[in-house]
N, C-alpha and C positions, 0 to 999 in steps of 0.2 A: 671090645676085646676084654677077655678075662685073663688075669695072671695072678699067680701067687708069689711072684718074684718082685720084691720091693724096688730094686734098682731098675728092673725092666719097666715097671709102671712109671717111675720118675722119668726115664729116658723117653718113653713113647707117648705118654698121656699128658694132655693139658689139664684134665680134671681126673682125680682119682677117687673112686667111690669106696668108702670103708663100710663094711658090713659086720654085723654081730655074728656070733657063732651059732651053729646048729640049724636044725630043720625049720625053725621059726625065725630065721635071720631077718633082720631089718636093716635098712640103710641108716647108719649112725651119723655119718657126716660126709660131705664132699670136700675134698682137698683141692684147692685151686693151685696148680703147679706154677710158681712164679719164674721158673727158669726160662731163658730165652728159647724160642721155638727152634732155632737152628742148633739143636743139641748134637754133640758128637760123643759117641760112646767112650772114646779114649780120654777125654778131658772133662766130662760132665762133672766129675767129683771136684773139679777146681772152681766151679761156679759158687759164688758167695752164699747162695741160699740152699745149696744141695743138702748139706748136713742138717739144716733146720727142717727141711721137708722129710728127709729120711728118718731122722730121730722122731718126728711127729708120727710117721706111719708105724715105725717099730714100736713106739710106746703104745699106740692103740692096739696093735696086734698082740703084744706081750702082756699088757696090763689092762687097759681100759675096756677092751672088747669082752673080757670075762665078766665084768660087773656092770656093763653099760645099761642093760635092761632094768637093773635094780637101782641105778643111780642116774636116772634120766636128767639131763640138764633142764633148768627152768625154761618153760615155754617150748620144749621139744615137741615137734609134730612130725610124725613119720612120713607124712605126705610132702612136707617141705623141710628136709633135713638141713641143718646149718652148713653153710659154705665157709671154710676156713682157709686162710692163706698164711702158712708158716713162713717166717722170714728170719734170717740171721740177725742177731742183736748187733747194734752198731759197735764198731771196734772201740775198745777203751783207749783213751789217750794216756800217755805215760804219766801225766800228772795225776791221773785217777788211780793209778796202781802203785805208785811209789810215794811214800810220805816225803813231804818237803823238808 
């Protein structure tokens, strides 16, 4: 399936293929969607990793896709693009945010 809707990709796909821009587009990376397979459209945004995945996709589309070809990651091979799995950072404990 091909879509240009980030939320739809997160909702429907277990793996999301990110491509660079233009007629010479290449696969930049494959995002492994960590959200549980039993996804519901009404509450998918409540999943702990939803915004980590969404922010990763948006960052690629808005920023990294424009300069990807000029800034290839070390060891990048277009035949085997990297697979990434964005995840939410662990929650901060109160003692980490408020001075004692």
